[in-house]
N, C-alpha and C positions, 0 to 999 in steps of 0.2 A: 504495500500499499503506500503510495507516494503522495504526500502533501506538499503543496507550494507555500512558500512564505512571501506575503505581499506587504508594501507599503501600507500603513493606515495613514492616508491624508498626508499632511507635512509634519506630522509629529515626530519622525525619525524612529517610530516603532515600526516592526513588521509583525505581522499576526498569519496565523495558519489560514489557508483557504477555505477550510472548513472550522465551524466554530460550535461550541457545545450550548445548546439551548436548555433551559433548565426549569420552564414554567410548570411542570408536572410534579415537582417536588415538594411535598408537603400534603398533597392531596393523592393523586394516583400512586406517587413513590414515595417510600420512607427515607429517612435520614441515611440509613445504611445503604439504601439502594442509589441514593444520590451520590454518595461517597464512592460507591463501586463504579459508577458510570463516569465521575471524574477521574478516577484511577485510570479507567480503561482510555479515557480520551487523551489523557496524558501521556500515556504509554504509546500511543498511535501518532504522536506528535501534534496533537491539537493544543494550541495556546490561548486562543481567545475563549473567554468562558463569559456568557451573557445571561443578566438577569435582570430583576426590576423590583421596586419597592412593592409593587402591587401583586406579585407572585406569591404563592400559586395560583393558577387559573384552572376554574372560573374564580374572579375575585369574591371574597367572603371575609368578613370582619375577623374571623376565628381563624384563617390560615393567612391574612396579609402578612407579608414578610418572612414567610416560613422558609422561602427558597433561599434567599439571603442567609437566614441563620444556618441552614444546612451547609452551604457553601463555606461559611465562617467556621463552624466546627471541622470542616474537612482542611482548611487552611491551618487551623491551629493543631491539628492532630498531624498533618503530614510536613508542615513547613514548607510550603510548595509556593508561597507569596509570588517569589522571584522568577518563578518559571512560568508564570501566566500574565495574561493581558487580562485584566478584570473591569469588565463593563456593566453598569446596572442604569437604571433608569428613574426619573422622578416622574409620578403621576400628572397628568394635566388636569383640566378642569373635570370635576365629576361631583356626583352627590354623595360620593364614600367619605361622609364626614369621621368616620372610624379611622381613617389615615392620619389625622392630625390631633395633637394632643388636646387642643382646645374645642374640638367638634367642628371647626370650621371647614367649608368646602376647599379641597385642594385647588391650589392655582399656581401659576409659573411666576409668581412675584417672588421678592426676597425673602420674606417672611418664610413661604414655604419652601424654598429652595434650601435656605440655610437649615431648617428643620430636617426636611428630608435628606439632606448629605449626611448630617451627623447621625440620624437614625439608622441609616444604610451602614455607615462605618462601624456602628456598634454590633450590627448584626454580622456583619462580615468579618468582624474581629480583625479590621485592619486600620491603618492611619490614611489610606489614600485609595482613590478609585483612579483606574487609569483612563477610562473612557466614560464620562457621564452624559446621559443622553435625556432628550425631552421627550417623554413616551408618546405624547400627542401635544399639536399645538394649543394655545391659548386662545384660540379664535375659531370660527364656524369652516371646517373644511370637511371633505368626505373621509369617513373613517371607518375601518373595518368592513368595508363593503357596503356602507350606508350613503345616501346621498346626503348633501348639505344644502342650505339656501344659499343664494347669492348676498355676499356680505355688503351691508350698507356703505354708502360712501363715507369714508373717514373710520370705519369699522363698527363693529357690533357693540352693544353694552356689555361690559365685563371684561373685554379684551385686555391682556396685559401686554404693552408695547413691547416689541421684540428687543429694542435696546434696553429696558428696564430689565428684562430676563438675562440679556447677556452681562449687563453690569452685575448681576446678582452672581451669576456664574464666574465672572472675573474674580469677585472677592474670594471665592471658593478656591480657585486657582491660585491666587495670590496667598492664601492661607495654607497651600499645600495638601488641601483635602482632595483636590480633583487636578489630575494632570491635562486632560484633554477633553473636549465636549464633542457630542454629536447630537444629531436629529433622529426622530423617528415618525413613521406616519405623516410626513412631510409633503408639502406641493414645490413645484419648481419656484413660484414666487416666493415661497417662504425660504427655501434654500439661498435662493439669490438675495434676499434681504439680509439674511444673517451674514453671508460672504460680504456683502457691501460694509454692513456695519463694523465688522471685525477690522476692514481694510481702512476705513475713513474715522474710526473713534478708537483705534488701538485696543479692541476688546478680543477676546479668544476666539480663534478661528475654528468653524465646524472641522470635524475631519471625516465623518460619515454621516449617510442616511441610512437608518434601518427602516426599510419598507418591505411589504409582501411582494414577492416576485416569484412566479411559477409559469409553468407551460398554461395554464389557465388565467394568468393574470399577468401579462407583460406590459402594464401600463406604465411602468417605470420607464420604458425606453422612450416615452414620448415627452421630451422636455427635462427629465431629471438625469437620464444615462449621460447626457453631454457634459455634466459638472465633473466628471471623473476625468475626462481628457483634457478639459481647459481650467479646472479650478482643483484638481487632485482631491475631489470629494467623491469618495466611492461608496458603493452599496454595501451594508451588511443584509443579505436578502434572508427575510423569515418567511416561513411557510412554504418551503420549497416543494413539499408534498401536498400542497392544499390541504392541510389540515388532514391529511392521509386519504384524500379521494383518489391521488394520483396512483395510489397502490393497487386501486380497483376494488378494495375490500367494502367498499359501501355500493357497488353498483347494483343496480336492480333493487333498490330499497334494503339491501342486506343491513344488517346491524350486529355485528359480531360481538360477543359477549367480552366485556371490558374495554372496549373501544371508546374513543373520547366521544364521540356521536351518541353512541348507545347511553353512556352514563350521563351526559350532560346536555345533549341536543342543541348544541351551539354550533351547527355547521351552516347556519343561513347564508354566509357569503358564498359558498359553493353549491347551493341547492337553488339555482337559478335556472332559466330557460337556456339550452342551447350546452350547458355544462356535459350533459350524458353524451351526447352525439361527440363533442371534443373529447371526452374522457375516453370513448370506445376507440376513437382514432388513434390516440396515443398509445393505448394498451396494445392495439395491432402493431404498431412500430416496434414497441419492445419485444411482442411475440416473435416478429418477422426477423430480427436480429438477434433472438436469444438471449435478451438482456432483462435482468428484473425490473420489473416497471418501476420500483421506489428508485434504484439506482440509476435508472435511464434518466429521470425527473430531476434528482439530485446533480448527477453528472452535467446536466444541461446548464443548470443555473450557475454551478461553480465554473464552468468554461467560458462565461462571459466576460468580456475584456472589461466591463464597468464594475464587477463584482469584486470587493475587495475580501470578502468572507461571506460563505454561505451557512447560516445557523440552521442546524439539525437537532431534533429533538428524539427522544425515544422513552418508553415505557420499560423497556427490557434490555438487559445487555446483549442479547442475541440479535435484537432489532437494531442497536446501537451500532453492533459490529459491522452487520449487513451495511447499514446506511455509510459507514465510514469506508467500506470497499468501494463505494462508488467512486472514490478517488481513481479507481484503475480503469474504469470506464472512458473509452475515448470517444468523444463526439465527432465520428468522421463525416467528411462531406457528403457522403451518402445518407447519413443518419440526419444531418442537418437540413438536407434537401427535402426529405420526408416530413421532418418537423414543420419547416416553413411552409410545406403544401398545406398541412392541417391549419395552421395558423391563419392561412389566407381565407380559408372556408370557415374558420370557428375562432374569430378573433376575440380574444379577452373574454369570454363569457362570464367570468366571475371577478370582475375589477373590485 
């Protein structure tokens, strides 16, 4: 198995081309299982570990922060902090008042960011985070497959100005608690604005964008992919398997025991008109070339020139091992031509 190591923006850091996602730890996975996944990933050369203050998912008051705590106990037990690039996220606006000590709604202002950073560091049992990401914007944008209304001129009520958020992050960088910053679930306008303000105001520069990207949703290519080539802001791709749909396990309404869709019924993003037709076509490609469908989907994402790292997640060691072996799958010109032909007929059915 061969992983590449790619630059993380202009930070001077390099990260593995595949990252370990962790959002199931604390609900579907125990602490011991999370530690075992971390050990396996590290043994296979994975250096980027991604989490969030909101995790585990689905978000619940009882399990909020559980994933960070599991990573923290692993770091303490193994002494591996200097071997990984640790990434976490601060929640954007929501009604999850349990996330803040005073019961207020999360936001991306200075108060919330300062509290969230300190809480994450305590759970992670470290004195700094290598990459601190804004989980979603503090303004109305399409999120997690849902539409957003067009913003009012001048912005919507409750918006926190991007400059204010960057200034709060700057304070965390200067305090040594955060080394670099990134975005998530962001738009092309948002990335452009963050880069502009960093250059004109001397504020921290974003290193990456963590957005969904997979064979059923390649919308990142339109307007966002260009930032990698022109501004060194690459993609940390999440959901390369489209929440498991690209494995084929949910085809024809199947609900395997223990699967996330079966447990939580949170697959609405990939239960849309046109998904089944596209999915069958991609599964046909995997069959024709004798490739595991999951490995084909993961390999395709990792092979894109604008992808800095591809975030994979699993609930079993066997599944994680198989997903890691996708790095040995080559997307040949013939395979790519087949994929593009399907894309032309079934373009982004699950944005």
